[in-house]
N, C-alpha and C positions, 0 to 999 in steps of 0.2 A: 982559820977560815970560817968555821961555823959562827964564831963570835962576830966577825965582821958582817957576815950575812944577816945574823940576827939583829945587829945594831942598825944596819941599813933598812931592814924590814920594819923595825920599830920606828925609825925616823920617818919612813914613808907613811906609816899609819898615823903618826902624830901630825905630820904635815897635812894629810888628807882631812883628818878631824878638825884641825885648825882652820883650814880653808872652808870646810862645810859650815862651821859655826859662824864664820864671817859672812856667809851668804844665807844665813837663816831667814832673814826677812828681805825678799827680793824687792819689796816696795819701799824699804827704808830710804829716806831722803827724797822721796817723790812728794811734791806738793799736791794739795787737793785739786786745784786748778778748775774743777768743774762746778764747784759750789755745792750746795745742799741738794742731794738727789732724792730726798724723802726717805732714804734708807736709815736715817738716824733714829727714826721712831720705831721702837722695838715691836710694837703690836701691829704695825703695818697699816694703821688707820689713817695715816696722813696721805695726802695726794700731792703730786708735784704740779698738777694742773692749777690754773688760776681759780680762785674762789671769788664769789660775789662779796662785795663789802656790805657790812651791816647797815640797815636802814630802819626807820621807825615802823614800817609796815611788814617787817620780817618777824617770824616767830621761831621759837626753838621748841623741839618736841622729842619724844622717844617713840620709836616705831613699836606698835603693838602687833600688827599683822600686815602682811603684804600678799595681795592676790595677783598672781601672774599666770599666764598661759604661755608655755614655751613657743607655741606656734605664732604667737603675737609679738615675739621679740622685735624691737626693744621696748614696746609699750607695756604699761602696767595697768591692770584692770582697776585696782583700788588699793589704798593704803589706809590703815587705821593708825592714828597717832594720838598720843596723850601730850597735851601742851605743858611744857615746863617753864616757858617764858612767853607770855602773850605779846602780840604787837602793841606798840604804844600809841598807834594812831587812834583818833576819836571818830573818824568817819570812814565809810566804805566797808566792804565785806570783811576785811581783816579785823575791824573793830569788834566784830561779833565773837571772836575767839577769846576764850577765858582760860586762865591757868588752871590745870588740874582736870580739865574736861577732855573727853575723847571725841575725836571726829573722824569720819570717813572722808578721805580726800581722793580727788582724781587729779591727773596732770593734763595740762593743755599741750596738745601736739599740733604742729602745722603739718598738713598733709599736702602732697603734690600728686595729682592724678590718682588719688585714692591710696597712695603709698606714703610711708614715712619719709619726710623731707630731710635728708642727711645734710643738706646745705644750710639748714636753719640752726643758728648758734644755740638757741634755747633747747631745741630738740636734742642736740648733741650733749648738752649739759645734763639733761634729764635721763639719758641712757643709764646713768648710774643707779637710778631708782629701781631698775629691774633686779639689781643685786642687793638691795636693802634686806636686812634681816631683823627679826624681833629683837628689841633692845638697842638697836643702833640709835645714836643721837644725831638728829638732823636739824636743819634750819631751812626755812622756805619763805616764799612770798605768795600771797593769795592774789589771784587774777580776778575771780568772780565767785559768787555763790549761786549755784545752779542745780536744779533737781535735788534739792535738799542736801547738797554736799558742796564743800569748798573745792574749787578748781584752782590748782596752783600754777603760777607762771613757771616756777622751778622749785626743786628740792635738792639739797646736797647734804652729805655727811658733815657734821659739825666738827670743825677743827678744835683742837684742845685749847 
């Protein structure tokens, strides 16, 4: 009787272990279905939102300094950048940017009744500038040169 009980107990343990290993990966056999969620980039630097396409008046740079005031969220006071790839245009304010040079830049924001206009697409794109850090690789487009600094239409982290 002891032997039968022991054999039954061992069979139950083996059956349980076998069933558990078969269910080890509950997501096995499931297709991706959702496409790339941006999680495939291990450093988290990618974004799933749309990026602007490259154009001749865009520059690439490295962030040297970001000046923000929390109470002014989401606007940025100033950003210091070092140009790594100058715009290729020959005319306009962007033509003044030179590779290797540092510039203090500001961002252009649309305001509505004295407040940040969340309905403006460019404003929403520029919210990310509030979270830039020293060393970030960025690209942007110059809107104008005013008060001895470049005012950007937009700035975004550079995709790899």
